[in-house]
C-alpha positions as CSV (number, residue, x, y, z in Angstrom):
1,M,0.0,0.0,0.0
2,V,1.0,3.6,-0.5
3,D,1.6,5.4,2.7
4,E,0.2,8.8,3.5
5,T,3.4,10.7,2.7
6,Q,3.6,9.3,-0.8
7,L,0.0,10.1,-1.4
8,E,0.4,13.7,-0.3
9,R,3.5,14.0,-2.5
10,R,1.5,12.8,-5.5
11,I,-1.4,15.1,-4.8
12,L,1.0,18.0,-4.6
13,I,2.6,17.2,-7.9
14,L,-0.9,16.9,-9.5
15,R,-1.8,20.3,-8.1
16,V,1.4,21.8,-9.4
17,L,0.8,20.4,-12.9
18,I,-2.8,21.7,-12.8
19,A,-1.5,25.1,-11.8
20,I,1.0,25.1,-14.7
21,V,-1.7,24.2,-17.2
22,L,-4.0,26.8,-15.9
23,F,-1.2,29.4,-16.1
24,L,-0.4,28.4,-19.7
25,L,-4.1,28.7,-20.6
26,F,-4.3,32.0,-18.9
27,A,-1.2,33.3,-20.7
28,R,-2.6,32.1,-24.1
29,L,-5.9,33.8,-23.3
30,V,-4.0,37.1,-22.5
31,D,-2.1,36.7,-25.8
32,L,-5.3,36.1,-27.8
33,Q,-7.4,38.8,-26.2
34,L,-4.9,41.6,-25.2
35,V,-1.6,41.3,-26.9
36,N,-2.5,40.0,-30.4
37,G,-6.3,40.4,-30.3
38,D,-6.5,42.8,-33.2
39,E,-4.3,40.6,-35.4
40,Y,-6.4,37.5,-34.8
41,A,-9.6,39.4,-35.3
42,R,-8.2,40.6,-38.7
43,R,-7.4,37.0,-39.6
44,A,-10.8,35.7,-38.7
45,E,-12.4,38.5,-40.7
46,G,-10.2,37.5,-43.7
47,N,-11.5,34.0,-43.5
48,R,-15.0,35.2,-44.4
49,I,-14.1,38.2,-46.7
50,R,-13.1,37.8,-50.3
51,L,-12.3,40.0,-53.3
52,M,-14.3,39.4,-56.5
53,R,-13.5,40.8,-60.0
54,T,-16.4,42.3,-61.9
55,G,-16.3,42.4,-65.7
56,A,-16.5,45.7,-67.5
57,P,-19.2,46.2,-70.2
58,R,-17.4,46.4,-73.6
59,G,-17.8,49.5,-75.7
60,L,-20.7,49.5,-78.1
61,L,-20.4,49.5,-81.9
62,Y,-22.6,52.1,-83.7
63,D,-23.2,52.5,-87.4
64,R,-22.5,55.8,-89.2
65,F,-25.9,57.2,-88.0
66,G,-25.5,56.2,-84.3
67,R,-27.6,53.1,-84.5
68,V,-26.4,50.3,-82.2
69,L,-24.8,47.4,-84.1
70,V,-23.2,45.5,-81.2
71,S,-24.2,45.8,-77.6
72,N,-24.1,44.1,-74.2
73,R,-26.6,42.3,-72.0
74,T,-26.6,41.0,-68.4
75,S,-26.4,37.2,-68.1
76,F,-25.5,34.5,-65.5
77,A,-22.1,33.0,-65.2
78,V,-21.0,29.9,-63.2
79,V,-18.0,30.8,-61.0
80,A,-15.8,28.9,-58.6
81,W,-13.3,29.5,-55.9
82,P,-10.5,26.9,-56.4
83,E,-9.9,26.8,-52.7
84,G,-13.5,26.1,-52.0
85,L,-13.7,23.0,-54.2
86,P,-13.5,19.7,-52.4
87,R,-10.7,17.1,-52.9
88,D,-12.9,15.2,-55.2
89,S,-13.3,18.3,-57.4
90,E,-13.6,16.1,-60.5
91,R,-16.9,14.9,-59.1
92,V,-18.2,18.4,-58.7
93,L,-17.0,19.4,-62.2
94,N,-18.6,16.3,-63.8
95,E,-21.9,17.0,-62.0
96,L,-21.8,20.6,-63.1
97,A,-21.0,19.7,-66.7
98,G,-24.1,17.4,-66.6
99,I,-26.3,20.3,-65.5
100,L,-24.8,22.7,-68.1
101,K,-24.8,20.0,-70.8
102,I,-21.3,20.7,-71.8
103,P,-18.1,18.6,-71.8
104,A,-16.5,18.4,-68.4
105,D,-13.1,19.0,-70.0
106,R,-14.2,22.5,-70.8
107,L,-14.7,23.3,-67.1
108,K,-11.4,21.6,-66.3
109,E,-9.6,23.7,-68.9
110,A,-11.1,26.9,-67.5
111,L,-10.1,25.9,-64.0
112,A,-6.6,25.2,-65.1
113,K,-6.2,28.5,-67.0
114,G,-7.3,30.4,-63.9
115,A,-4.9,28.5,-61.6
116,G,-3.3,30.9,-59.0
117,S,-6.0,33.6,-59.6
118,P,-6.8,35.6,-56.4
119,V,-10.3,36.0,-57.6
120,P,-13.0,33.5,-58.6
121,I,-12.6,31.7,-61.9
122,V,-15.4,31.9,-64.5
123,L,-16.2,28.4,-65.6
124,E,-19.0,29.1,-68.0
125,R,-20.7,32.2,-69.3
126,D,-24.2,33.0,-70.4
127,V,-25.9,30.2,-68.6
128,D,-29.6,29.7,-69.2
129,P,-32.0,30.2,-66.3
130,Q,-33.0,26.6,-66.0
131,A,-29.4,25.6,-65.3
132,V,-29.0,28.4,-62.8
133,I,-32.0,27.1,-60.9
134,A,-30.6,23.6,-61.0
135,I,-27.3,24.7,-59.6
136,E,-28.9,26.8,-56.8
137,E,-31.0,23.8,-55.8
138,R,-27.9,21.7,-55.4
139,R,-25.7,24.2,-53.7
140,D,-24.7,21.8,-51.0
141,E,-23.5,19.2,-53.6
142,L,-21.4,21.8,-55.4
143,P,-19.2,23.5,-52.8
144,G,-17.1,26.4,-54.1
145,V,-19.4,26.9,-57.0
146,F,-21.8,29.9,-57.3
147,I,-23.7,32.1,-59.8
148,M,-22.9,35.7,-60.5
149,D,-24.2,38.4,-62.9
150,M,-21.8,39.3,-65.8
151,P,-22.1,41.5,-68.9
152,T,-22.2,39.5,-72.1
153,R,-21.6,40.6,-75.7
154,S,-24.7,40.7,-77.8
155,Y,-25.0,40.8,-81.6
156,P,-28.6,41.8,-82.1
157,Y,-28.5,41.3,-85.9
158,G,-27.0,37.8,-85.8
159,S,-24.8,37.1,-88.8
160,L,-25.3,40.6,-90.3
161,G,-21.9,42.3,-90.5
162,A,-20.2,39.4,-88.8
163,H,-17.0,39.6,-90.8
164,V,-16.7,43.3,-89.9
165,F,-17.5,43.0,-86.2
166,G,-15.8,39.7,-85.5
167,Y,-16.5,37.8,-82.3
168,L,-15.1,37.1,-78.8
169,G,-13.6,33.9,-77.5
170,P,-11.7,32.7,-74.4
171,I,-8.2,34.2,-74.2
172,D,-5.6,31.6,-75.1
173,L,-2.2,31.1,-73.5
174,D,-0.3,33.0,-76.2
175,E,-2.5,36.0,-75.8
176,L,-2.2,35.8,-72.1
177,K,1.6,35.9,-72.3
178,R,1.6,38.6,-75.0
179,W,-0.7,40.9,-73.0
180,R,0.8,40.2,-69.6
181,G,0.6,43.1,-67.2
182,Q,-2.5,44.5,-68.9
183,G,-5.1,43.2,-66.5
184,Y,-6.1,40.0,-68.3
185,V,-6.8,36.8,-66.5
186,G,-7.0,33.2,-67.8
187,T,-10.8,33.1,-68.2
188,D,-11.3,36.5,-69.9
189,Q,-13.0,36.8,-73.3
190,V,-11.2,38.8,-75.9
191,G,-11.7,39.8,-79.5
192,K,-10.6,37.1,-81.9
193,T,-11.1,38.8,-85.3
194,G,-12.5,41.9,-86.9
195,I,-13.1,45.1,-85.1
196,E,-13.5,43.2,-81.8
197,R,-9.9,42.1,-82.1
198,L,-8.3,45.2,-83.7
199,Y,-9.8,47.5,-81.0
200,E,-9.7,45.1,-78.1
201,R,-7.9,47.4,-75.7
202,D,-10.4,50.3,-76.4
203,L,-13.5,48.1,-76.2
204,R,-12.7,46.0,-73.2
205,G,-12.8,48.7,-70.5
206,V,-11.4,48.3,-67.0
207,P,-12.7,45.5,-64.7
208,G,-14.0,46.5,-61.2
209,G,-14.0,44.7,-57.9
210,Q,-16.1,43.8,-54.9
211,Q,-15.3,43.0,-51.3
212,V,-17.8,40.3,-50.3
213,E,-18.6,38.3,-47.2
214,V,-18.8,34.6,-47.9
215,D,-20.2,31.7,-45.9
216,A,-18.5,28.5,-45.0
217,S,-18.8,27.1,-48.5
218,L,-17.3,30.4,-49.9
219,K,-20.6,31.5,-51.5
220,P,-21.0,35.3,-51.4
221,V,-23.5,36.5,-48.7
222,Q,-23.3,40.2,-49.1
223,V,-21.2,43.0,-50.7
224,L,-19.2,45.0,-48.3
225,G,-17.5,47.4,-50.7
226,E,-17.3,47.9,-54.5
227,L,-15.1,49.6,-57.1
228,P,-17.3,49.9,-60.2
229,A,-16.0,48.7,-63.5
230,T,-15.3,51.3,-66.2
231,P,-17.1,50.6,-69.5
232,G,-15.0,50.4,-72.6
233,T,-14.8,53.1,-75.3
234,S,-17.5,52.8,-78.0
235,L,-16.7,53.0,-81.7
236,V,-18.7,54.6,-84.5
237,L,-18.2,52.6,-87.6
238,T,-18.5,53.8,-91.2
239,I,-21.0,51.0,-91.9
240,D,-24.6,52.1,-92.9
241,L,-27.0,49.6,-91.3
242,D,-29.6,49.9,-94.0
243,L,-27.0,49.5,-96.8
244,Q,-25.4,46.5,-95.1
245,K,-28.8,44.9,-94.9
246,A,-29.4,45.6,-98.6
247,A,-26.0,44.1,-99.6
248,E,-26.5,41.0,-97.4
249,E,-30.0,40.4,-98.7
250,A,-29.1,40.9,-102.4
251,L,-26.0,38.6,-102.0
252,S,-28.1,35.9,-100.2
253,K,-30.8,36.1,-102.9
254,S,-28.2,35.5,-105.7
255,I,-26.5,32.6,-103.9
256,S,-29.8,31.0,-103.0
257,R,-30.9,31.2,-106.7
258,L,-27.7,29.6,-107.8
259,D,-27.9,26.9,-105.1
260,R,-31.3,25.9,-106.5
261,R,-30.0,25.8,-110.0
262,R,-26.8,23.9,-109.2
263,P,-27.3,22.1,-105.9
264,G,-24.0,20.3,-106.1
265,V,-21.9,23.5,-106.4
266,R,-20.8,25.4,-103.3
267,H,-21.6,29.1,-103.9
268,A,-20.3,32.0,-101.8
269,G,-19.6,35.7,-102.4
270,S,-18.9,39.2,-101.1
271,V,-20.0,42.8,-101.5
272,V,-17.9,45.9,-100.9
273,V,-19.4,49.4,-100.9
274,L,-17.1,52.5,-100.5
275,D,-17.8,56.2,-100.3
276,L,-15.7,57.6,-103.1
277,R,-15.3,60.9,-101.4
278,S,-13.6,59.6,-98.3
279,G,-12.8,55.8,-98.5
280,A,-15.3,55.0,-95.8
281,I,-16.6,51.5,-96.1
282,L,-20.4,51.8,-96.1
283,A,-21.1,48.0,-96.3
284,L,-19.0,44.9,-96.4
285,A,-20.6,41.5,-96.7
286,S,-19.2,38.0,-97.0
287,Q,-21.3,34.8,-97.3
288,P,-21.6,32.2,-96.0
289,A,-21.5,34.0,-92.7
290,Y,-21.7,33.0,-89.0
291,D,-23.6,34.1,-85.9
292,P,-21.1,35.8,-83.5
293,N,-23.5,35.1,-80.7
294,R,-23.0,31.3,-81.0
295,L,-19.2,31.7,-81.3
296,T,-19.0,34.0,-78.3
297,N,-21.6,32.6,-75.9
298,G,-23.1,29.5,-77.3
299,P,-22.7,26.2,-75.3
300,D,-22.0,24.5,-78.5
301,R,-19.4,27.0,-79.7
302,G,-16.7,24.4,-80.3
303,A,-18.9,22.2,-82.6
304,Y,-20.3,25.4,-84.2
305,F,-16.8,26.6,-85.0
306,T,-15.9,23.3,-86.6
307,S,-19.1,23.4,-88.7
308,L,-18.0,26.8,-90.1
309,L,-14.8,25.5,-91.6
310,G,-16.6,24.5,-94.8
311,P,-16.1,24.3,-97.6
312,P,-17.0,27.0,-98.3
313,S,-15.6,28.4,-95.1
314,A,-17.9,30.8,-93.3
315,L,-15.0,32.2,-91.3
316,L,-13.2,33.6,-94.4
317,N,-13.8,37.3,-95.1
318,R,-14.1,37.0,-98.8
319,A,-14.1,40.8,-99.4
320,L,-10.7,41.2,-97.9
321,S,-9.1,37.8,-97.9
322,G,-10.7,36.1,-100.9
323,I,-8.2,36.0,-103.8
324,Y,-9.6,35.4,-107.3
325,P,-8.9,36.0,-110.9
326,P,-10.7,39.3,-111.6
327,G,-11.7,38.5,-115.1
328,S,-13.1,41.3,-117.2
329,V,-13.4,43.8,-114.3
330,F,-9.6,44.1,-114.8
331,K,-10.0,45.2,-118.5
332,P,-9.8,48.9,-117.6
333,V,-6.2,48.3,-116.6
334,T,-5.4,46.9,-120.0
335,A,-7.1,49.8,-121.7
336,I,-5.2,52.3,-119.6
337,A,-1.9,50.6,-120.4
338,A,-2.7,50.6,-124.1
339,L,-3.8,54.3,-124.1
340,M,-0.7,55.4,-122.2
341,K,1.6,53.5,-124.5
342,G,-0.1,55.1,-127.5
343,V,-0.6,51.7,-129.2
344,V,-4.3,52.3,-129.7
345,K,-6.8,55.1,-129.9
346,P,-10.3,54.7,-128.5
347,E,-12.0,55.1,-131.9
348,D,-9.6,52.6,-133.6
349,R,-11.7,49.7,-135.0
350,Y,-10.7,46.0,-134.6
351,Y,-12.5,43.1,-136.1
352,A,-13.3,40.7,-133.3
353,D,-14.1,37.4,-134.9
354,G,-13.9,35.6,-131.5
355,Y,-10.8,33.6,-132.3
356,G,-7.5,34.7,-130.8
357,P,-3.9,33.5,-131.3
358,Y,-2.7,30.3,-129.6
359,G,-6.1,28.6,-129.9
360,K,-8.0,31.1,-127.8
361,V,-11.8,31.3,-128.3
362,D,-13.9,34.2,-127.0
363,W,-16.8,33.6,-124.6
364,N,-19.5,34.5,-127.1
365,I,-18.3,31.9,-129.6
366,Q,-18.2,29.3,-126.8
367,A,-21.8,30.2,-126.1
368,H,-22.7,29.7,-129.8
369,K,-23.3,33.4,-130.4
370,A,-22.3,35.5,-133.3
371,P,-18.9,37.2,-133.3
372,H,-18.7,40.8,-132.1
373,G,-17.4,42.0,-135.4
374,W,-16.0,45.5,-135.8
375,V,-15.5,47.1,-132.3
376,D,-13.8,50.2,-131.0
377,M,-12.7,50.5,-127.3
378,Y,-16.1,51.7,-126.2
379,R,-18.0,48.8,-127.9
380,A,-15.4,46.3,-126.7
381,F,-16.1,47.4,-123.1
382,A,-19.9,47.2,-123.7
383,V,-19.8,43.6,-125.0
384,S,-16.8,42.5,-123.0
385,S,-14.8,41.4,-126.1
386,N,-12.0,39.2,-125.0
387,D,-10.7,39.2,-128.5
388,Y,-10.2,43.0,-128.5
389,F,-8.4,43.0,-125.2
390,W,-6.2,40.0,-126.2
391,H,-5.2,42.3,-129.1
392,L,-4.4,45.1,-126.7
393,G,-2.4,42.7,-124.5
394,E,-0.3,41.7,-127.5
395,L,0.4,45.4,-128.2
396,V,1.2,46.3,-124.6
397,G,3.2,43.3,-123.5
398,V,3.6,41.7,-120.1
399,D,6.1,44.2,-118.7
400,D,4.0,47.3,-119.2
401,L,0.8,45.4,-118.2
402,S,2.4,44.5,-114.9
403,Y,3.6,48.0,-114.4
404,Y,0.2,49.6,-114.8
405,A,-1.5,46.8,-112.8
406,R,0.8,47.7,-109.8
407,L,0.4,51.4,-110.5
408,L,-3.4,51.0,-110.1
409,G,-3.1,49.2,-106.8
410,F,-3.0,45.5,-107.5
411,G,-0.4,43.3,-105.8
412,A,-0.3,45.6,-102.7
413,P,-2.6,46.2,-99.7
414,T,-5.1,49.1,-100.0
415,G,-4.1,50.2,-96.4
416,L,-7.3,49.2,-94.6
417,D,-6.6,48.9,-90.9
418,F,-8.1,45.5,-90.1
419,Y,-7.5,42.1,-88.3
420,P,-6.6,39.9,-89.9
421,E,-4.8,41.9,-92.5
422,E,-6.1,42.0,-96.0
423,K,-4.6,39.8,-98.7
424,T,-2.8,41.3,-101.7
425,G,-3.3,39.0,-104.6
426,T,-0.8,38.6,-107.4
427,V,0.4,40.7,-110.3
428,P,2.4,38.3,-112.6
429,D,5.5,39.1,-114.6
430,R,8.5,37.2,-116.0
431,E,10.3,37.1,-112.7
432,Y,7.2,36.0,-110.8
433,K,6.9,32.9,-113.1
434,R,10.6,32.1,-112.8
435,S,10.3,32.2,-109.0
436,L,7.1,30.2,-109.0
437,F,8.6,27.4,-111.0
438,Q,12.2,27.6,-109.9
439,D,12.2,23.9,-109.0
440,R,10.8,22.9,-112.3
441,P,12.4,22.5,-115.7
442,L,13.2,25.7,-117.7
443,A,10.3,25.3,-120.0
444,Y,7.9,25.9,-117.0
445,Q,9.8,29.1,-116.0
446,I,9.5,30.9,-119.4
447,W,6.8,33.5,-119.8
448,Y,4.8,32.7,-122.9
449,P,2.9,35.2,-125.1
450,A,-0.4,33.3,-124.5
451,E,0.0,34.1,-120.8
452,T,0.1,37.8,-121.6
453,L,-3.3,37.4,-123.3
454,D,-4.7,35.7,-120.2
455,F,-3.3,38.5,-118.1
456,A,-4.9,41.2,-120.3
457,I,-8.4,39.9,-119.5
458,G,-7.8,39.3,-115.8
459,Q,-7.1,35.5,-116.0
460,G,-4.1,33.3,-115.7
461,F,-1.8,34.2,-112.8
462,M,-3.5,37.5,-112.1
463,T,-5.5,37.5,-108.9
464,A,-7.1,40.2,-106.7
465,T,-9.4,40.8,-103.8
466,P,-12.8,42.5,-104.1
467,L,-11.5,45.4,-102.1
468,Q,-8.6,45.9,-104.6
469,V,-11.1,45.9,-107.4
470,A,-13.1,48.6,-105.6
471,Q,-10.0,50.7,-105.3
472,L,-9.4,50.5,-109.1
473,Y,-12.9,51.8,-109.8
474,M,-12.5,54.5,-107.2
475,L,-9.4,55.7,-109.1
476,I,-11.3,55.8,-112.3
477,A,-14.3,57.6,-110.8
478,N,-12.0,60.1,-108.9
479,R,-9.7,60.7,-111.9
480,G,-6.7,59.1,-110.2
481,V,-7.4,59.6,-106.5
482,A,-8.2,56.7,-104.2
483,F,-8.8,57.3,-100.5
484,R,-7.5,54.8,-98.1
485,P,-10.4,52.5,-97.0
486,Y,-11.4,52.7,-93.3
487,L,-14.1,51.2,-91.1
488,V,-13.9,53.3,-87.8
489,A,-15.3,56.8,-88.1
490,G,-14.5,57.7,-84.4
491,K,-14.3,56.8,-80.8
492,V,-17.0,57.8,-78.2
493,S,-16.7,57.8,-74.4
494,P,-19.2,55.8,-72.2
495,Q,-20.8,59.2,-71.5
496,G,-21.5,59.8,-75.2
497,E,-18.7,62.3,-75.9
498,W,-16.6,62.2,-79.0
499,L,-13.0,61.3,-78.3
500,E,-11.6,60.9,-81.8
501,H,-12.8,61.1,-85.3
502,T,-11.1,59.8,-88.4
503,E,-9.9,62.2,-91.2
504,P,-9.9,60.7,-94.7
505,V,-6.5,60.2,-96.3
506,V,-5.5,59.8,-99.9
507,G,-4.0,56.3,-100.1
508,R,-3.1,56.2,-103.8
509,Q,-2.7,58.9,-106.4
510,V,-2.2,58.1,-110.1
511,D,-1.5,61.0,-112.4
512,L,-2.8,60.2,-115.9
513,P,-4.2,62.5,-118.6
514,R,-7.8,63.3,-117.9
515,E,-8.8,62.0,-121.3
516,V,-7.6,58.5,-120.4
517,W,-9.8,58.3,-117.4
518,E,-12.8,59.8,-119.4
519,T,-12.3,57.2,-122.2
520,V,-12.4,54.3,-119.7
521,E,-15.4,55.8,-118.0
522,R,-17.3,56.2,-121.3
523,G,-16.6,52.6,-122.1
524,L,-17.9,51.5,-118.6
525,Q,-21.1,53.6,-119.1
526,K,-21.8,51.6,-122.3
527,V,-21.8,48.4,-120.3
528,V,-25.1,49.3,-118.5
529,Q,-26.7,50.8,-121.6
530,P,-28.6,49.0,-124.4
531,G,-26.3,46.4,-126.0
532,G,-24.1,46.2,-122.9
533,T,-23.6,43.1,-120.9
534,A,-25.2,44.5,-117.8
535,Y,-28.1,46.4,-119.4
536,G,-30.6,43.7,-118.3
537,A,-29.7,44.4,-114.7
538,F,-30.0,48.2,-115.0
539,I,-33.1,48.7,-117.1
540,G,-35.0,51.7,-115.8
541,V,-32.1,52.9,-113.6
542,K,-32.7,56.5,-112.4
543,Y,-29.0,57.5,-111.9
544,P,-26.1,57.5,-114.3
545,V,-23.9,54.4,-113.7
546,A,-20.5,53.2,-115.0
547,G,-19.7,49.5,-114.5
548,K,-18.2,46.3,-115.8
549,T,-19.2,42.7,-115.7
550,G,-16.6,40.0,-115.2
551,T,-16.7,36.2,-115.6
552,A,-13.5,34.6,-114.4
553,E,-13.1,31.2,-115.8
554,L,-11.8,28.3,-113.7
555,S,-10.3,24.9,-114.4
556,N,-12.1,23.2,-111.5
557,G,-15.7,24.4,-111.7
558,P,-18.2,27.1,-112.9
559,S,-16.8,30.6,-113.4
560,H,-16.8,33.3,-110.8
561,G,-19.1,36.2,-111.5
562,W,-18.0,39.9,-110.9
563,F,-19.6,43.3,-111.2
564,A,-18.0,46.6,-110.3
565,A,-19.7,50.0,-110.6
566,Y,-19.8,53.5,-109.4
567,A,-22.5,56.3,-109.5
568,P,-23.6,58.9,-110.2
569,V,-21.3,59.5,-113.2
570,G,-20.2,63.1,-113.3
571,D,-20.4,63.6,-109.5
572,P,-19.5,60.1,-108.1
573,E,-20.3,59.2,-104.6
574,V,-20.3,55.4,-104.2
575,V,-18.6,52.4,-105.6
576,V,-20.0,48.8,-105.4
577,V,-18.2,45.6,-106.1
578,A,-20.1,42.3,-106.0
579,M,-18.4,38.9,-106.5
580,V,-20.1,35.5,-106.5
581,E,-18.0,32.3,-106.4
582,H,-19.1,30.0,-109.2
583,G,-21.8,32.5,-110.2
584,E,-21.1,31.5,-113.8
585,G,-21.7,35.1,-115.2
586,G,-21.2,38.5,-113.8
587,A,-24.2,39.9,-115.6
588,S,-26.6,37.3,-114.1
589,A,-25.1,36.6,-110.6
590,A,-23.3,39.9,-109.6
591,A,-24.8,42.8,-111.5
592,P,-28.3,42.5,-109.9
593,I,-26.6,42.6,-106.5
594,A,-24.9,45.9,-107.3
595,R,-28.2,47.3,-108.7
596,A,-30.0,46.5,-105.5
597,V,-27.3,48.1,-103.4
598,L,-27.2,51.2,-105.5
599,D,-31.0,51.5,-105.5
600,A,-30.9,51.3,-101.7
601,Y,-28.2,53.9,-101.4
602,F,-29.9,56.5,-103.5
603,A,-33.3,55.8,-102.0
604,A,-32.0,56.4,-98.5
605,R,-30.0,59.4,-99.4
606,S,-33.1,61.6,-99.3
607,R,-34.3,60.2,-96.0
608,P,-31.4,59.5,-93.6
609,P,-32.3,58.1,-90.2
610,A,-32.7,60.4,-87.2
611,L,-29.5,60.9,-85.2
612,P,-29.4,60.3,-81.5
613,A,-28.9,63.4,-79.2
614,W,-25.4,62.6,-78.2
615,W,-24.4,62.2,-81.9
616,Q,-26.0,65.5,-83.0
617,T,-24.1,67.4,-80.3
618,G,-20.8,66.2,-81.4
619,L,-21.4,66.0,-85.1
620,Q,-23.0,69.4,-85.7
621,D,-20.4,71.1,-83.6
622,G,-17.6,69.5,-85.5
623,R,-17.3,66.8,-82.8
624,K,-16.2,69.3,-80.2
625,G,-13.3,68.2,-78.1
626,A,-12.6,65.1,-80.3
627,R,-9.1,64.5,-81.5
628,A,-8.8,64.3,-85.3
629,V,-6.9,61.2,-86.3
630,E,-5.7,60.4,-89.8
631,N,-7.0,57.1,-91.2
632,P,-4.2,54.8,-90.2
633,S,-2.1,52.9,-92.7
634,V,-1.1,49.4,-91.5
635,G,1.9,47.2,-91.9
636,P,1.9,43.5,-91.8
637,Q,-0.6,41.8,-89.5
638,A,-2.4,44.6,-87.7
639,S,-3.0,43.5,-84.1
640,P,-3.9,45.1,-80.7
641,D,-0.4,44.8,-79.3
642,E,1.2,46.4,-82.4
643,H,-1.2,49.3,-82.7
644,G,-1.8,50.0,-79.0
645,R,-5.5,49.5,-79.4
């Protein structure tokens, strides 16, 4: 047994130990409450307070009369705190993907791109209300996931003007690296093409922030403080909404008619409309087109993007990046070269029997029609006599033909500021062919006289874009002056104040005798008059027109159809170029498009739409306070990082 002395000793030791423990607890309590109380209170507060990033509404896009072309709307987004997700986060993401009806890999990719972000990561944008309800009902099963409001890009006219406006998409890793330090995070949306891309920095605005209280599952409970987002700068485009509609509708009608006639042929096309007095692009259409809403916000945007690849590709901006043989719309170049060399006079007559050298046969003979017979330059333009222009090509030669083609803007960009940059086509010459076939036997590298004849009628190696063709006809209409094309008329603050406006700039000037321009114009007028190839499309026209049909023959399918025109002759205002892939004939496929667009232009000229109040204030006062900016000329690959946009 333990004696009393040992028992008392043990009791004493126990009391001392208890006293020590109580002393330590008391000391800790003093530390918590008195010494470091403020610090621990701050830490506890931090455990329930978080910072959230709020998106900025992008700047709007207006047409030239202040009508909204591209806007924003409020939508729901699914957002997650990475730290709030459970260890089995894959289960949560799979369950969430099932609700949203999207691949789970898309959510995982968004989460990975946002890794390390101090703010919540946007997993999916523009979520429909039914999915939002389903997520809220299962909040306990989806820890770390919540719903927040977010501005979403809206394209109210669907595919109308899609190739001008462009679309938004998730920022990729290359863009994230390139724009490091500019406030982007891994789940942002950025402009991918068109105006949305070129003016990304102006349009995006400055994101705001919120200090929010969260619950145990990190779902926001209340907003404690807020720094509002700054909306982006809005842009006024040169596009005329009504004219854009007219161009798109006329192009669509022509393509639909061709589809019914030849269901196995893939038809496509484009329309360019320029203001001859400034270079402003009033309409620019390319079809097939796409709906930017589905590429920007649609849950099926990946599959939709794949479906657009074609052929024919709906993503290709055919007005700027489509490269085609121009066919007979190129004939003014050949005429100008012949007149400048003095090898022909406009009234000189040539017998066009329809059979050229080297086995060439004119289009009218191939169509089992009578030869054109005796023609002068004016008549040759009217009936589009290849035979006559082959003759001019022989007289001019490839070297001078190449010189004048380049002088008149082919083979070089027009200077339009756009993303992606415009294509330039090809002006062939002897060196071009040598370079093209440098790996082939010498016989392939030699330039043959028959190729000069092809060149003279816009065939063979000669290629161009519809915009380059529009520039040629602007030069003719303006007697050697072509303004640099542009799409942005000015910048406007979120408060509706003009910040900048674009001043027209001459992009190309060609000094030729006035009588040369007038001769070509007279020939182009004959085209739309009785006996001309486009007369059928312009019967009853109320304004004087100069134009040219073109049918560019192909080795692998029906010909492309072209028509280029400007009006009114004598005091020209507008140029229209229509091009239809595999349209077979310019007179039937393209000329009616140009007629519809010109009719719409002149009909609307007398009744322009009402201007909004903010527009009138700036416009009528010379856009007070706005900085005048020259229409910019671009180098290779215009992009936001290169232009500071």
